[in-house]
C-alpha positions in Angstrom: 113.0 88.5 2.5 108.9 87.1 2.8 107.6 90.2 2.1 109.7 90.6 -1.5 108.2 87.4 -2.4 104.6 88.0 -1.1 104.8 91.6 -3.3 106.5 90.1 -6.2 103.8 89.6 -8.4 102.9 93.2 -7.6 106.7 94.2 -8.7 107.3 92.0 -11.6 103.5 93.4 -13.4 104.7 96.9 -12.3 108.1 96.4 -14.4 106.4 95.8 -17.6 105.7 99.2 -17.8 109.3 100.2 -16.7 111.0 100.4 -20.1 113.0 97.7 -19.7 115.4 98.9 -16.5 115.6 96.6 -14.1 114.4 92.7 -13.1 112.3 91.5 -10.0 116.1 90.0 -9.5 117.5 94.0 -9.9 114.5 95.0 -7.1 115.2 92.1 -5.1 118.8 92.6 -5.0 118.4 96.4 -3.9 116.2 95.5 -1.3 118.2 93.4 0.6 121.5 95.4 -0.3 119.6 98.8 1.4 119.8 100.9 -1.8 116.2 99.9 -2.4 112.8 100.4 0.6 110.1 98.2 0.2 107.1 99.6 1.6 104.8 96.5 1.1 101.0 96.9 1.9 98.1 93.9 2.4 97.6 94.7 -1.1 99.6 97.0 -2.8 103.4 97.9 -2.2 106.0 100.9 -3.0 109.8 100.4 -3.9 111.5 104.3 -3.1 115.5 104.8 -3.2 117.2 107.8 -2.2 118.8 110.5 -4.9 121.2 112.8 -3.9 122.0 115.5 -6.4 124.5 118.1 -5.7 121.8 120.5 -4.3 119.4 118.1 -2.6 118.5 114.9 -1.9 114.9 113.2 -2.6 113.3 109.7 -2.2 112.2 108.9 -5.3 109.5 106.4 -5.8 111.2 104.3 -8.0 107.6 101.4 -8.4 104.0 101.2 -7.2 102.0 98.6 -7.8 98.6 96.9 -6.2 95.5 98.8 -4.9 95.9 102.6 -5.6 94.1 104.1 -2.5 96.4 101.7 -0.4 99.3 103.0 -2.4 98.0 106.6 -1.7 97.1 106.1 2.0 101.2 104.8 2.6 102.5 108.6 1.4 102.6 110.0 5.0 104.8 107.4 6.3 107.2 107.3 3.3 107.7 111.0 3.7 108.0 111.0 7.1 110.9 108.4 6.5 112.2 110.5 3.5 112.0 113.4 5.9 114.1 111.5 8.5 116.6 110.9 6.3 117.5 114.2 5.2 115.1 114.5 2.2 113.3 117.1 1.1 110.7 116.2 -1.5 109.6 113.0 -3.2 109.7 112.5 -6.8 108.4 109.4 -9.1 108.5 108.5 -13.0 105.5 107.0 -13.8 103.0 106.5 -17.0 101.0 110.0 -17.7 98.4 108.6 -16.0 99.4 108.1 -12.9 99.6 111.9 -12.2 96.0 112.4 -12.6 95.4 109.5 -10.1 97.3 111.0 -7.1 96.9 114.7 -8.0 94.8 114.9 -5.4 97.5 114.2 -2.6 99.9 117.0 -3.7 101.8 115.4 -6.8 102.5 118.1 -9.6 104.2 117.7 -12.9 107.8 118.8 -12.7 109.8 117.4 -15.8 109.0 115.3 -18.6 110.9 111.7 -19.1 110.8 111.2 -22.9 112.8 108.1 -24.5 114.2 106.9 -27.7 115.6 103.7 -28.6 119.1 104.0 -30.0 119.6 101.5 -33.0 
């Protein structure tokens, strides 16, 4: 619980770019009940969640916030954890700028997420 609160400023800052899908309290609840995983580090954090599709299980990086180099250095541990839970890949949705900042560690664009507000 202490780590969630320590990471709260980073999480809240990242959620501002998330399209309004979650509040900090939603994320905190997801971590506490085990639907989401918190990856705290000294100057950053990641939030992941396992997504089970009919033919594939992936570890989705729901949120990354803080120091980019530190976040990138977390990838091997995150991948190993995902693999140990039956995941075959990592996915992430984020702002377009993320892709050029993480392509050096093997991330490629797969899909584009688009939104149209109703009303």
